[in-house]
N, C-alpha and C positions, 0 to 999 in steps of 0.2 A: 465486451471488448470496446475500447475507445473508438470513436468514429474515425474512419479513414478520411484523409484529406487528399493525398496524392498517392500513387502507387509506391509502395515501399515505405510509407510514412504513416504515423498516427498522430493525432492531436488530442491531448488530454490536459485538463486544467490550464489551458492556454499555452501549453508547451508542445512544440513539434519534436517528435522523435523519429529518426530514420531507422527503419528495421532492416537488418541485413540477413540474408539466408533464412527466410521464415520457414522453409521446408526442411531445414537441417534436422536430422533426428538427434534428439538429446537423450532420450530413453528409448532406444530402438525396440526393446522387447515389449514395451508398453504402448508403442505407437505414438509417443509424445514428441512432436516436433517443436521447434522454437516458437512457432505461432501458437500452438496449443499451450505451451508453457507460459507465454505472456498472458494468455487468457486466464490461466489458473492463478498466476500471480496477481492479476487484477482482483480476482475473487478473494484471495488470501490477504490482500493489502490491509483491510481494516483491522485485522487481527495481528498480522506479522509486524506492521509498522509500530504498533503499541510498544513492542519490546526491542525496537531498534532506534526509535526516536530519541535524540539527545544522548546517544551512546556512540562510542568509537567502533567502527565496523571493520571486521575482517571478512572478506568473502572468499569463496573457493571457486575458481573458474575452470570450466571444461570446454575449451573452444571447439572440440571435435566430438562432444557428447561424453557420456559417463564412461565409455570404454576407452577413451583416449587419454592423452596426457592432461595434467591439471596443474594449477599453481595457486598459491595463496596470494591474495591481493590485500595488502595493508595500505600502501601509499595509493592515493587517488590516481586512477589511470588518466592519461591524457589522450586526446583533448577533452577538457572538462567543460560540459555545458554550463551556461550561466546560472541555471536554476539549481545546480548541485552545490550544497553547502559542505564545507570541510572544517576540520578541527585539528590543530596541531597537538601532538603529545610526544614530547621528546623531539626527535628529528623526523617523525612520521606524520604525514598529512593524511588523515583518515577521512573517508567519505562519511557524511552523516545521512543515513537513509531515513528521511523524515516525511516523505510524501510519495505518492504513487508514481509521478514521472521519474523520480530517482530510482525507484524499485524496477520499473520497466526498462530504464536505461541500462541498469546493471544486468537485468535479465537478457537484454539484447546482446550484451557482452558475454553471455553464457555463464554468468555468475549463478551457480546453482545452490550453494549453501551460504547461509548468512549467520555469522558468529559475532554477536555484539559484545562489547565490554560488559562486565558485571557491575559497573558503576556508571553514573551519569558523567557527562563531559565536565571536567573541572572539579569533580568531587572525589574525595578518597573513600567515600562510604558506599557500601553495597546497596543495590536497589531491592534485592530480595535475598533469601537464603536458599541455596541449592545444595543438595547432596546428590552426588553422581554415583550410580550403581553400575559398575563397568564389568561385564562378563569377561572371563578369561578365555572362553571358547566361542566360536562363531555362532553356534546354535546352542542357546542356553534355555532349556525348558523351564528352569526354576526362577527366571528373572521376575516374573510377576509375584511369585511366592516371596521372594526377597523384598520386593517393593511393599507388599502388604505388611510384612513384619516391621519394616522401618516406619511405615505409616502408623501402625498400631502403637509402636514405641513412642513416637512423637505425640500421639493422642493421649497416651498415658501421662505425658508430661504437660498436658494442657494445650498442645499445639495442633491445630488442624493443618492439613497440607493437601497439595494437589500433585498426583503423579503425572509424569509426561514421558512418552516414549522419546528417546533421542532421535528416532527415525533410522537409527542403525541397529545396534544390538542391545543397547543399555536403556536404563530408565533414570530420569532425574526426579527427585522429590523436591517440590518447591514450597517454601513457607513465606507468604507475604509478611513484610516487616514494616515498622514505622521508621522514619528517618532518625539517625543518630547512633545506630548500632554499628560497630566496626567489623571489618573482616576478621581481625584477630579474635574478637569475642565470639563470632560465629564458628571460627575454627576450634575454639576451646570446647564449646558444647558439642560441636560435630564430632570431635575426638571422643568425647564422653559417650555419645550415642553409638558411635562406631565400636568402641570397646565393649559396650553392653551387648549389642547384637552379635558381635563376633564371639564373645564368651558363651552366649546362650546357644548360638548356632555355628560352632566352629567348622562344620563341614560345608557350610553355605557361604559364609562371609570371610573376608580377610582384610587386614589393614596393610598388607605387604604391597609396597609400591612397585617392585620389580615383577613384571609379568611372568618371567621365567621361574619365579619362586612361588607363584600362586596356585599351581596345579589347576584344578577346575573350579576353584572358588571365585565368588563374585567380589570384586574389589569395592569396598566401601570408601569412596574417595571424597573426603572432606577437605582435601588440600587444593583441589582444582578451583574451588570457589575463592578467588583472591584477586586483588588488584593486579592488572596486567595480564590476566588469563581470560579465556573465553569459554563459553559452552554454546552448543547449538541453540539458536533462538527458538522459542515456541513458534510453531507454524512454519519454520523453515523447511523447504524441500531438502532432500538428501540425495547424494549421488550414489544411490543403491539401485539394484536391478529393477525393483518394483516401484520406483519413484515414490518412496515413502516420505511422509511428512512428520516432523516432530510434533506430536499431538498430545495435549492434555487429556487425561482420562478421568472417569469417575472411579471411586473405589469399588463399586459394584462390577465394573468392567475388569478391574484388576483381579478380583476374586473369581471372575469367569475365565481368567487366564487368556485374555486376548493377546495377540501377537503384534509386534511393531509393524509387520507387513500388512496388517489389516487396515492401515490408515495411509492413504496415498493420494497422489494428485488427482486421480480420476474419481475419488469419492469424498474428498475432504470438503468440498463445497456443500454437498448435501448434509454432511454431518454437522458442519458449523451452523447451517440454517436451523438445525434442530437443537443443538446444545448451546449455541452461543460460545462466548469465551469463558470457559470454566475457571480460568485463573482470575479473571476480573470479578468473579462472583464471590471470591473468598476474601474477607477483610483482613487487614493486618493482624497478626497474631501476637500474643503477649510474651514475646521472647525475652523482654526485659525482666519479667518475673523469674524465668528460669535462670537468667544470668545472675540476678541478685542472689538466688539460692546457691548457685555454683560458686560465686565469689565469697560466700560465707565459709566455705570449706577450708 
């Protein structure tokens, strides 16, 4: 934790932050107060900030902890410290979460979830490719089976990927890409992959957007990955009972059928010290080759 200067304040990277209500329970069942949360954010910062830097940020704030009311924060809250950068998009002035003081400032405001744009500021192009596997039921024991099938399908197309828990009930499959590919191109091959796995496993997957029509099938969501939309950032905490963290996984862990609740604020630091950033270890994949083949049809 950053060195204390005066009671109720911390100083980090030359910036003074006033901390309010450090003993406020944010995850009561896990014993996580705001002070503990700020300590955990400090540990997560080298990983989380990688995926929020130079992006438009939407945060979800829980002023009274996860059991209380919450709201989405798109416009930068006031008063705004001098060290907080912002970026305009349309009529919204977004926070740019690019350094630890900004992360801790938001954490002190009880911002618990961080959902960045899927593109860099000022760019219409995606930073990576994400497929969102969204269960239709709260407890879905088949989610890792579904993730494994999608990963194997992508591998058969020559694309390696990294699965990550959403921190809630779902899993996202992430494929690093080179600059230049468009959202529409990724949607086109996403639809192709979604059709394939749905036809091969009709009892497991669906492309049906309306939840009421999905039954218990897992929604293969290739449409959420688009300009103007967001997905939970890698390494963001989530406002769930067990203080889960959106966590990249190995495929071996997927085959062991790990659960999203296995990865949370109280153990994520030790895990990252062992695994490092799994996403950063996978180089950009040859999506262009797949697109070229698709466009010849």
